[in-house]
C-alpha positions as CSV (number, residue, x, y, z in Angstrom):
1,M,121.9,176.4,80.5
2,T,124.8,174.7,82.3
3,V,124.5,171.7,84.5
4,F,127.8,170.3,85.6
5,F,128.7,166.8,84.5
6,E,132.0,165.4,85.6
7,Q,134.1,163.3,83.2
8,S,133.5,160.3,85.4
9,Q,129.7,160.6,84.6
10,I,130.5,160.6,80.9
11,D,132.8,157.6,81.2
12,Q,130.1,155.8,83.3
13,W,127.5,156.2,80.5
14,I,130.0,154.9,77.9
15,G,131.2,152.1,80.1
16,E,127.7,150.9,80.8
17,D,127.1,150.1,77.2
18,A,130.6,149.5,75.8
19,S,133.0,148.7,78.5
20,Y,134.9,145.8,76.8
21,L,134.5,145.9,73.0
22,D,132.0,146.4,70.2
23,L,131.8,142.7,69.1
24,T,129.7,143.5,66.0
25,S,132.1,146.1,64.7
26,H,135.0,143.8,65.5
27,M,133.5,141.0,63.5
28,L,132.7,143.3,60.5
29,G,136.1,144.9,60.5
30,L,134.8,148.4,61.2
31,H,137.7,150.2,62.8
32,K,139.4,153.2,61.1
33,Q,136.9,154.1,58.4
34,N,136.0,157.8,58.3
35,T,132.4,157.9,59.5
36,T,129.7,160.5,59.9
37,L,127.0,160.2,62.6
38,R,123.8,162.3,62.6
39,Y,121.0,162.4,65.2
40,V,117.8,163.4,63.4
41,V,114.5,164.5,65.0
42,R,111.3,162.7,63.9
43,D,108.8,164.9,65.8
44,P,108.8,168.5,67.0
45,I,110.8,168.6,70.2
46,R,112.6,170.8,72.7
47,V,116.3,169.8,72.7
48,A,118.2,168.7,75.8
49,G,121.4,166.9,76.3
50,T,123.3,167.6,73.1
51,E,126.2,169.1,75.0
52,E,126.7,165.9,76.9
53,V,126.4,163.8,73.8
54,A,129.1,165.9,72.2
55,E,131.3,165.0,75.2
56,I,130.5,161.3,74.8
57,V,131.6,161.5,71.1
58,C,134.8,163.2,72.1
59,S,135.5,160.7,74.9
60,C,135.0,157.8,72.4
61,G,137.5,159.4,70.0
62,G,135.3,161.3,67.6
63,Q,134.6,164.9,66.9
64,T,131.3,166.8,67.1
65,Q,130.9,169.1,64.1
66,H,127.9,170.9,65.3
67,Y,124.9,170.6,67.6
68,T,121.6,172.3,68.4
69,P,121.9,173.7,72.0
70,S,119.7,172.5,74.8
71,G,116.6,174.6,75.3
72,V,116.0,175.2,71.6
73,A,113.1,173.9,69.5
74,A,113.8,171.4,66.7
75,M,111.5,170.3,63.9
76,P,111.2,166.9,62.1
77,G,114.0,166.1,59.8
78,Q,116.5,168.4,61.6
79,T,119.9,167.1,62.5
80,I,120.5,168.1,66.2
81,L,124.0,166.7,66.3
82,L,126.5,165.8,63.7
83,A,129.7,164.0,64.5
84,Q,132.6,162.4,62.6
85,G,135.5,160.1,63.4
86,P,136.8,156.6,63.0
87,A,134.0,154.0,62.8
88,Q,135.0,152.4,66.1
89,A,134.7,155.7,67.9
90,V,131.4,156.8,66.2
91,L,129.8,153.4,66.7
92,R,130.7,153.2,70.3
93,A,129.1,156.6,71.0
94,W,126.0,155.9,68.8
95,K,123.6,154.2,71.1
96,V,124.7,155.8,74.3
97,G,124.1,159.2,72.7
98,Q,120.8,158.2,71.3
99,N,119.5,156.9,74.6
100,L,120.5,160.1,76.4
101,L,118.9,162.3,73.8
102,E,115.7,160.4,73.7
103,F,115.4,160.5,77.5
104,A,116.4,164.2,77.9
105,C,114.5,165.6,74.9
106,G,111.4,163.7,75.9
107,I,111.4,165.3,79.3
108,A,112.3,168.8,77.9
109,T,109.5,168.6,75.4
110,L,106.8,167.6,77.9
111,T,108.1,170.2,80.3
112,H,107.9,173.0,77.7
113,Q,104.3,171.9,76.9
114,V,103.3,172.1,80.5
115,V,105.0,175.4,81.1
116,Q,103.3,176.9,78.1
117,A,99.9,175.6,79.2
118,V,100.4,177.1,82.7
119,Q,101.7,180.5,81.5
120,T,98.7,180.8,79.1
121,V,96.5,180.7,82.2
122,D,98.8,182.8,84.4
123,A,102.2,183.9,83.4
124,S,103.2,184.5,87.1
125,V,102.8,180.8,88.1
126,A,106.0,178.8,88.1
127,V,106.4,175.1,87.3
128,L,108.8,173.4,89.7
129,T,110.2,169.8,89.5
130,T,110.9,167.6,92.4
131,R,113.7,165.2,93.3
132,K,111.4,162.3,92.8
133,H,112.7,160.5,89.8
134,A,114.5,157.3,88.8
135,P,117.7,156.8,90.8
136,G,120.9,158.0,89.2
137,V,119.5,160.5,86.7
138,R,119.1,163.7,88.8
139,K,121.5,165.8,86.8
140,L,120.2,164.8,83.4
141,A,116.6,165.1,84.6
142,L,117.4,168.6,86.0
143,K,119.0,169.7,82.7
144,A,116.1,168.4,80.7
145,T,113.5,170.2,82.8
146,L,115.5,173.4,82.8
147,S,115.7,173.1,79.0
148,G,111.9,172.9,78.9
149,G,111.5,176.1,81.0
150,A,110.8,174.7,84.5
151,M,112.9,175.3,87.7
152,P,113.9,172.9,90.4
153,H,111.8,172.7,93.6
154,R,114.4,170.9,95.7
155,L,117.6,169.2,94.7
156,G,118.5,167.6,98.0
157,L,117.8,167.4,101.7
158,G,120.5,170.0,102.6
159,E,119.2,172.7,100.2
160,T,115.9,173.8,101.8
161,I,113.7,173.3,104.9
162,L,110.6,171.3,104.0
163,I,108.5,170.0,106.9
164,F,106.3,167.1,106.0
165,P,103.6,165.4,108.2
166,Q,106.2,162.7,108.9
167,H,108.4,165.3,110.6
168,R,105.5,166.6,112.6
169,A,104.6,163.1,113.8
170,L,108.1,162.7,115.2
171,M,108.1,166.2,116.8
172,G,104.8,165.6,118.7
173,G,102.6,168.1,116.8
174,W,102.3,171.7,115.7
175,E,103.4,173.3,118.9
176,E,106.7,171.6,118.9
177,V,107.2,172.4,115.2
178,G,106.5,176.1,116.0
179,R,109.0,176.1,118.9
180,A,111.7,174.6,116.8
181,I,111.2,177.2,114.0
182,A,111.2,180.0,116.6
183,R,114.4,178.8,118.1
184,H,116.3,178.6,114.8
185,K,114.7,181.1,112.4
186,Y,117.1,183.9,113.2
187,A,120.0,181.6,111.9
188,L,118.0,180.6,108.9
189,C,117.3,184.2,107.8
190,E,118.3,183.4,104.2
191,K,116.2,180.2,104.0
192,K,112.5,179.8,103.3
193,I,110.6,177.5,105.6
194,V,108.2,175.3,103.7
195,I,105.5,173.3,105.5
196,E,103.2,170.8,103.8
197,A,99.4,171.0,104.4
198,A,96.5,168.8,103.4
199,D,93.7,171.3,104.0
200,L,93.0,174.9,105.0
201,D,93.1,174.1,108.8
202,E,96.6,172.7,108.4
203,A,97.6,175.6,106.2
204,Y,96.6,178.1,109.0
205,R,98.5,176.0,111.5
206,A,101.6,176.0,109.3
207,A,101.5,179.8,108.8
208,Q,101.0,180.3,112.5
209,A,104.0,178.0,113.2
210,G,106.2,180.3,111.1
211,A,106.0,178.9,107.6
212,D,107.1,181.2,104.8
213,V,105.6,178.8,102.2
214,V,102.6,176.5,102.5
215,Q,102.7,173.5,100.1
216,F,99.3,171.9,99.6
217,D,99.6,168.2,98.9
218,K,97.1,166.4,96.7
219,V,94.4,169.0,97.1
220,P,92.1,169.1,94.0
221,P,92.1,172.3,92.0
222,E,88.4,173.0,92.7
223,T,89.1,172.8,96.4
224,L,92.2,175.0,96.1
225,T,90.2,177.7,94.3
226,Q,88.1,178.0,97.5
227,I,90.8,177.8,100.1
228,V,93.7,179.8,98.5
229,P,91.8,183.2,98.8
230,A,91.1,182.5,102.5
231,L,94.7,181.7,103.3
232,R,95.9,184.8,101.4
233,K,93.5,187.0,103.3
234,A,94.7,185.6,106.7
235,H,98.4,185.4,105.7
236,P,99.0,187.7,102.7
237,N,102.8,187.2,102.8
238,V,102.7,183.4,102.6
239,T,103.8,181.8,99.3
240,I,101.4,179.0,98.2
241,L,102.4,175.9,96.3
242,A,100.3,173.1,94.8
243,A,101.9,169.6,94.8
244,G,100.9,166.0,94.3
245,G,99.2,164.5,91.3
246,I,99.9,167.5,89.0
247,H,100.5,166.5,85.3
248,A,100.0,167.8,81.8
249,G,96.3,167.0,81.9
250,N,95.5,169.2,84.9
251,A,98.3,171.7,85.2
252,A,96.3,174.5,83.6
253,S,93.5,173.9,86.1
254,Y,95.9,174.1,89.0
255,A,97.5,177.3,87.5
256,A,94.0,179.0,87.7
257,T,93.6,178.4,91.5
258,G,95.8,181.4,92.6
259,V,98.8,179.4,93.8
260,N,102.3,180.8,93.2
261,A,103.7,177.6,91.7
262,L,103.0,174.0,90.8
263,V,105.3,171.3,92.1
264,T,105.4,168.1,90.0
265,S,107.3,164.9,89.5
266,S,105.4,163.8,86.4
267,L,107.7,165.5,83.9
268,H,110.5,163.1,84.8
269,Y,108.4,160.3,83.3
270,A,107.8,161.7,79.9
271,K,107.6,159.6,76.8
272,P,111.1,159.5,75.2
273,A,111.6,161.6,72.1
274,D,111.9,159.8,68.7
275,I,115.5,160.5,67.6
276,G,116.7,158.7,64.4
277,V,120.3,157.9,63.7
278,K,122.1,158.1,60.4
279,V,125.5,156.6,59.9
280,S,127.5,156.9,56.7
281,L,131.0,156.9,55.3
282,T,132.3,160.5,55.5
283,E,132.5,162.2,52.1
284,P,135.5,164.5,51.6
285,A,133.3,167.6,51.3
286,E,131.9,166.9,54.8
287,S,135.2,167.3,56.5
288,Q,135.4,170.5,58.5
289,E,136.7,172.0,61.7
290,P,134.5,171.0,64.6
291,L,132.3,173.7,66.2
292,V,131.9,174.0,69.9
293,A,128.2,174.7,69.4
294,S,126.0,175.8,66.6
295,K,122.8,177.9,67.0
296,L,122.2,177.9,63.3
297,E,119.6,175.2,63.6
298,G,116.3,175.3,65.5
299,L,116.2,179.0,66.4
300,E,112.7,180.4,67.1
């Protein structure tokens, strides 16, 4: 999958860690030596972010020989990216690339596990990820969750219409919300109107106000199992989402409630993957033309 990262983002990642010099390499006299860098997986993972690490290596002055594409499984001992170049270039890229891979692969791996658990219960239930994550990592978190098989719920305020209780409080209640929707819905014919609800009564009010989608917030799965059929009977065309407090431990239970999708932030806070790094002097036989991408490793 492709998520667009500008060169300025790549440069920012590099500059955050090595903006002035590599003092250790300078002291040791490590400059032009031909060097090979390998990122090696220690546990079974779902790969994410290798394309961006390849760009980091290139921006530092090295060459990526091959990498395992994002979205592919990798097993312990597998090299998911191999790069070569002058020592000063490879060593500058080393930790930046490792940090990115551990973060992204950790998210992708957990996402894949949750998606698999949900689809085992009901293959028609989607896993959607929110924009609730650490500041500054939206694109990388998005790529990681896409690599794990999830889809984005909402990437920004200008993308969808999502009416929260906080909006209703400022509008003065359900009637004013309904009037606003009625006034503008003709112009929003290509948009879905989502309204958050805390219980069945609010869900009925949301549907009557003109919601295309009702998003239940922090409603336990055992309660959803009772109220989803009632809402579907009254409003069969309404899409139903479950959100709030959904994680790997309860995703399967939520998937069994009859909702169309699960909305979660928890995947963004996955444990980082364990990615080892091997650095060595490049042997003559290792030299080869760089490949843009290699799908020879990790294919299922």
